[in-house]
N, CA, C and O atoms as a DFTB+ gen file, in Angstrom:
320 C
 N C O
     1  1      62.416     -39.770     -53.987
     2  2      62.825     -39.535     -52.619
     3  2      62.628     -40.796     -51.780
     4  3      63.429     -41.084     -50.890
     5  1      61.572     -41.542     -52.061
     6  2      61.339     -42.783     -51.319
     7  2      62.470     -43.780     -51.551
     8  3      62.876     -44.498     -50.637
     9  1      62.970     -43.816     -52.778
    10  2      64.072     -44.725     -53.090
    11  2      65.313     -44.344     -52.300
    12  3      66.010     -45.212     -51.775
    13  1      65.588     -43.060     -52.216
    14  2      66.750     -42.589     -51.464
    15  2      66.641     -42.990     -49.997
    16  3      67.613     -43.457     -49.405
    17  1      65.491     -42.813     -49.429
    18  2      65.278     -43.191     -48.028
    19  2      65.446     -44.697     -47.861
    20  3      66.058     -45.148     -46.892
    21  1      64.910     -45.476     -48.791
    22  2      65.050     -46.932     -48.719
    23  2      66.505     -47.358     -48.809
    24  3      66.931     -48.274     -48.106
    25  1      67.268     -46.699     -49.668
    26  2      68.690     -47.021     -49.819
    27  2      69.434     -46.731     -48.528
    28  3      70.238     -47.542     -48.069
    29  1      69.165     -45.585     -47.951
    30  2      69.846     -45.203     -46.718
    31  2      69.489     -46.156     -45.594
    32  3      70.369     -46.570     -44.839
    33  1      68.221     -46.512     -45.464
    34  2      67.797     -47.456     -44.425
    35  2      68.472     -48.807     -44.636
    36  3      68.939     -49.427     -43.680
    37  1      68.524     -49.258     -45.870
    38  2      69.179     -50.533     -46.172
    39  2      70.654     -50.489     -45.790
    40  3      71.168     -51.420     -45.171
    41  1      71.319     -49.427     -46.153
    42  2      72.744     -49.305     -45.836
    43  2      72.981     -49.269     -44.333
    44  3      73.909     -49.904     -43.833
    45  1      72.159     -48.540     -43.624
    46  2      72.326     -48.419     -42.176
    47  2      72.045     -49.741     -41.471
    48  3      72.718     -50.075     -40.496
    49  1      71.070     -50.488     -41.948
    50  2      70.726     -51.742     -41.276
    51  2      71.690     -52.868     -41.591
    52  3      71.848     -53.789     -40.789
    53  1      72.337     -52.812     -42.747
    54  2      73.278     -53.886     -43.081
    55  2      74.699     -53.578     -42.662
    56  3      75.480     -54.503     -42.440
    57  1      75.056     -52.332     -42.548
    58  2      76.433     -51.946     -42.252
    59  2      76.958     -52.464     -40.909
    60  3      78.102     -52.916     -40.865
    61  1      76.201     -52.426     -39.820
    62  2      76.764     -52.882     -38.540
    63  2      77.251     -54.331     -38.559
    64  3      78.198     -54.678     -37.854
    65  1      76.617     -55.161     -39.348
    66  2      77.028     -56.562     -39.417
    67  2      78.429     -56.708     -39.997
    68  3      79.130     -57.677     -39.705
    69  1      78.830     -55.756     -40.809
    70  2      80.132     -55.808     -41.439
    71  2      81.213     -55.052     -40.663
    72  3      82.393     -55.162     -40.998
    73  1      80.845     -54.308     -39.662
    74  2      81.771     -53.400     -38.985
    75  2      83.001     -54.109     -38.439
    76  3      84.106     -53.575     -38.535
    77  1      82.842     -55.274     -37.882
    78  2      83.960     -55.973     -37.281
    79  2      84.745     -56.809     -38.294
    80  3      85.907     -57.136     -38.050
    81  1      84.136     -57.153     -39.409
    82  2      84.753     -58.106     -40.325
    83  2      85.357     -57.508     -41.577
    84  3      86.199     -58.150     -42.205
    85  1      84.970     -56.323     -41.962
    86  2      85.419     -55.794     -43.249
    87  2      86.197     -54.500     -43.085
    88  3      85.887     -53.678     -42.222
    89  1      87.210     -54.331     -43.922
    90  2      87.925     -53.057     -43.939
    91  2      86.998     -51.946     -44.444
    92  3      86.038     -52.214     -45.168
    93  1      87.286     -50.717     -44.064
    94  2      86.426     -49.589     -44.439
    95  2      86.232     -49.455     -45.949
    96  3      85.113     -49.231     -46.409
    97  1      87.301     -49.590     -46.716
    98  2      87.183     -49.429     -48.169
    99  2      86.280     -50.494     -48.787
   100  3      85.522     -50.208     -49.714
   101  1      86.359     -51.703     -48.281
   102  2      85.512     -52.779     -48.803
   103  2      84.048     -52.535     -48.476
   104  3      83.181     -52.709     -49.332
   105  1      83.768     -52.132     -47.240
   106  2      82.391     -51.835     -46.845
   107  2      81.860     -50.644     -47.622
   108  3      80.712     -50.656     -48.066
   109  1      82.675     -49.624     -47.790
   110  2      82.278     -48.443     -48.555
   111  2      81.886     -48.836     -49.984
   112  3      80.888     -48.346     -50.511
   113  1      82.664     -49.710     -50.603
   114  2      82.365     -50.163     -51.973
   115  2      81.036     -50.906     -52.037
   116  3      80.277     -50.738     -52.992
   117  1      80.752     -51.717     -51.040
   118  2      79.488     -52.461     -51.014
   119  2      78.299     -51.513     -50.844
   120  3      77.280     -51.667     -51.517
   121  1      78.429     -50.546     -49.955
   122  2      77.352     -49.582     -49.744
   123  2      77.144     -48.754     -51.005
   124  3      76.007     -48.497     -51.403
   125  1      78.239     -48.339     -51.634
   126  2      78.155     -47.569     -52.872
   127  2      77.421     -48.348     -53.959
   128  3      76.591     -47.787     -54.675
   129  1      77.720     -49.627     -54.082
   130  2      77.054     -50.458     -55.091
   131  2      75.552     -50.538     -54.833
   132  3      74.758     -50.473     -55.770
   133  1      75.163     -50.679     -53.578
   134  2      73.731     -50.748     -53.239
   135  2      73.024     -49.436     -53.572
   136  3      71.907     -49.443     -54.090
   137  1      73.669     -48.325     -53.278
   138  2      73.063     -47.024     -53.560
   139  2      72.916     -46.837     -55.068
   140  3      71.862     -46.411     -55.540
   141  1      73.968     -47.153     -55.826
   142  2      73.900     -47.023     -57.287
   143  2      72.844     -47.954     -57.890
   144  3      72.157     -47.580     -58.841
   145  1      72.716     -49.155     -57.344
   146  2      71.721     -50.110     -57.833
   147  2      70.305     -49.551     -57.703
   148  3      69.414     -49.889     -58.483
   149  1      70.116     -48.692     -56.704
   150  2      68.800     -48.092     -56.490
   151  2      68.618     -46.779     -57.241
   152  3      67.675     -46.034     -56.972
   153  1      69.509     -46.496     -58.174
   154  2      69.307     -45.375     -59.085
   155  2      69.855     -44.034     -58.647
   156  3      69.598     -43.031     -59.313
   157  1      70.588     -43.976     -57.571
   158  2      71.172     -42.702     -57.148
   159  2      72.511     -42.551     -57.860
   160  3      73.382     -43.414     -57.748
   161  1      72.672     -41.447     -58.596
   162  2      73.895     -41.254     -59.370
   163  2      74.870     -40.306     -58.698
   164  3      76.078     -40.541     -58.726
   165  1      74.373     -39.255     -58.104
   166  2      75.250     -38.235     -57.537
   167  2      75.222     -38.300     -56.015
   168  3      74.238     -37.917     -55.383
   169  1      76.309     -38.788     -55.441
   170  2      76.448     -38.874     -53.992
   171  2      77.918     -39.079     -53.665
   172  3      78.727     -39.404     -54.534
   173  1      78.242     -38.884     -52.404
   174  2      79.590     -39.195     -51.947
   175  2      79.513     -39.975     -50.650
   176  3      78.633     -39.748     -49.819
   177  1      80.437     -40.886     -50.493
   178  2      80.619     -41.615     -49.246
   179  2      82.023     -41.278     -48.762
   180  3      82.988     -41.357     -49.522
   181  1      82.125     -40.904     -47.502
   182  2      83.408     -40.506     -46.944
   183  2      83.661     -41.270     -45.656
   184  3      82.771     -41.388     -44.814
   185  1      84.861     -41.783     -45.502
   186  2      85.254     -42.494     -44.279
   187  2      85.908     -41.472     -43.348
   188  3      86.862     -40.793     -43.729
   189  1      85.382     -41.371     -42.124
   190  2      85.924     -40.407     -41.160
   191  2      86.056     -41.061     -39.783
   192  3      85.309     -41.984     -39.457
   193  1      87.002     -40.583     -38.985
   194  2      87.079     -41.059     -37.594
   195  2      85.817     -40.644     -36.836
   196  3      85.193     -39.637     -37.168
   197  1      85.448     -41.409     -35.833
   198  2      84.243     -41.115     -35.062
   199  2      84.216     -39.680     -34.539
   200  3      83.156     -39.054     -34.501
   201  1      85.356     -39.165     -34.141
   202  2      85.422     -37.819     -33.561
   203  2      85.033     -36.725     -34.555
   204  3      84.655     -35.625     -34.151
   205  1      85.125     -37.019     -35.839
   206  2      84.801     -36.018     -36.860
   207  2      83.344     -36.035     -37.289
   208  3      82.942     -35.199     -38.098
   209  1      82.547     -36.949     -36.782
   210  2      81.137     -37.033     -37.163
   211  2      80.357     -35.962     -36.409
   212  3      80.369     -35.905     -35.179
   213  1      79.682     -35.118     -37.176
   214  2      78.860     -34.058     -36.581
   215  2      77.399     -34.368     -36.873
   216  3      76.825     -35.291     -36.295
   217  1      76.803     -33.595     -37.768
   218  2      75.399     -33.788     -38.120
   219  2      75.235     -34.504     -39.454
   220  3      74.192     -34.385     -40.097
   221  1      76.258     -35.247     -39.874
   222  2      76.193     -35.958     -41.148
   223  2      75.339     -37.215     -41.005
   224  3      75.006     -37.647     -39.902
   225  1      74.996     -37.785     -42.162
   226  2      74.202     -39.019     -42.189
   227  2      75.151     -40.220     -42.246
   228  3      75.791     -40.458     -43.270
   229  1      75.239     -40.959     -41.168
   230  2      76.109     -42.126     -41.073
   231  2      75.400     -43.335     -41.683
   232  3      74.269     -43.646     -41.309
   233  1      76.067     -44.019     -42.626
   234  2      75.490     -45.193     -43.267
   235  2      76.281     -46.462     -42.986
   236  3      75.904     -47.542     -43.442
   237  1      77.370     -46.341     -42.242
   238  2      78.157     -47.529     -41.936
   239  2      79.199     -47.243     -40.871
   240  3      79.574     -46.097     -40.624
   241  1      79.648     -48.309     -40.257
   242  2      80.692     -48.247     -39.243
   243  2      81.712     -49.324     -39.579
   244  3      81.341     -50.430     -39.973
   245  1      83.003     -49.005     -39.426
   246  2      84.037     -49.960     -39.810
   247  2      85.255     -49.820     -38.907
   248  3      85.271     -49.018     -37.974
   249  1      86.262     -50.610     -39.204
   250  2      87.485     -50.655     -38.392
   251  2      87.163     -50.844     -36.913
   252  3      87.641     -50.107     -36.051
   253  1      86.348     -51.842     -36.651
   254  2      86.009     -52.151     -35.266
   255  2      85.194     -51.075     -34.586
   256  3      85.215     -50.959     -33.361
   257  1      84.469     -50.278     -35.371
   258  2      83.638     -49.224     -34.803
   259  2      84.376     -47.919     -34.561
   260  3      83.812     -47.008     -33.956
   261  1      85.619     -47.799     -35.013
   262  2      86.388     -46.579     -34.789
   263  2      86.188     -45.535     -35.884
   264  3      86.548     -44.371     -35.708
   265  1      85.614     -45.950     -37.015
   266  2      85.367     -45.028     -38.126
   267  2      83.938     -45.179     -38.612
   268  3      83.304     -46.214     -38.409
   269  1      83.439     -44.135     -39.256
   270  2      82.096     -44.124     -39.811
   271  2      82.169     -43.802     -41.296
   272  3      83.108     -43.158     -41.764
   273  1      81.159     -44.265     -42.026
   274  2      81.014     -43.929     -43.430
   275  2      79.853     -42.945     -43.524
   276  3      78.732     -43.251     -43.120
   277  1      80.135     -41.767     -44.059
   278  2      79.176     -40.676     -44.133
   279  2      78.620     -40.578     -45.548
   280  3      79.365     -40.672     -46.523
   281  1      77.302     -40.389     -45.655
   282  2      76.622     -40.239     -46.946
   283  2      76.242     -38.780     -47.148
   284  3      75.689     -38.135     -46.258
   285  1      76.546     -38.281     -48.322
   286  2      76.056     -36.978     -48.756
   287  2      75.601     -37.180     -50.179
   288  3      76.398     -37.579     -51.029
   289  1      74.334     -36.913     -50.463
   290  2      73.906     -37.309     -51.775
   291  2      72.875     -36.467     -52.450
   292  3      72.398     -35.446     -51.955
   293  1      72.561     -36.970     -53.625
   294  2      71.565     -36.353     -54.471
   295  2      70.309     -37.188     -54.483
   296  3      70.097     -38.055     -53.635
   297  1      69.502     -36.908     -55.444
   298  2      68.225     -37.585     -55.579
   299  2      68.359     -38.803     -56.492
   300  3      69.273     -38.863     -57.315
   301  1      67.458     -39.767     -56.352
   302  2      67.450     -40.908     -57.271
   303  2      67.176     -40.460     -58.702
   304  3      66.613     -39.387     -58.920
   305  1      67.564     -41.261     -59.657
   306  2      67.340     -40.965     -61.066
   307  2      65.847     -40.774     -61.282
   308  3      65.038     -41.584     -60.831
   309  1      65.490     -39.712     -61.966
   310  2      64.099     -39.446     -62.272
   311  2      63.358     -38.675     -61.186
   312  3      62.211     -38.281     -61.396
   313  1      63.970     -38.453     -60.052
   314  2      63.312     -37.711     -58.971
   315  2      63.337     -36.228     -59.296
   316  3      64.241     -35.742     -59.974
   317  1      62.343     -35.527     -58.809
   318  2      62.259     -34.067     -59.063
   319  2      62.287     -33.316     -57.775
   320  3      62.226     -32.087     -57.775
């Protein structure tokens, strides 16, 4: 569980720097790679317009801040 929290914090802290410069799909791929590197196998990242964000966990912002990348996931490998 600690690994999952660390991955999410890392994604959230690095994502804003890319919001203005990278397309959503490219940023999503980078965040996905970081999450997988930390041992999380089962998760989804979804790109949604800002208006569709409710109580989801936002891990990135893209397209000039008009869209968000939402994380829904499982536990890290080996977690119980």
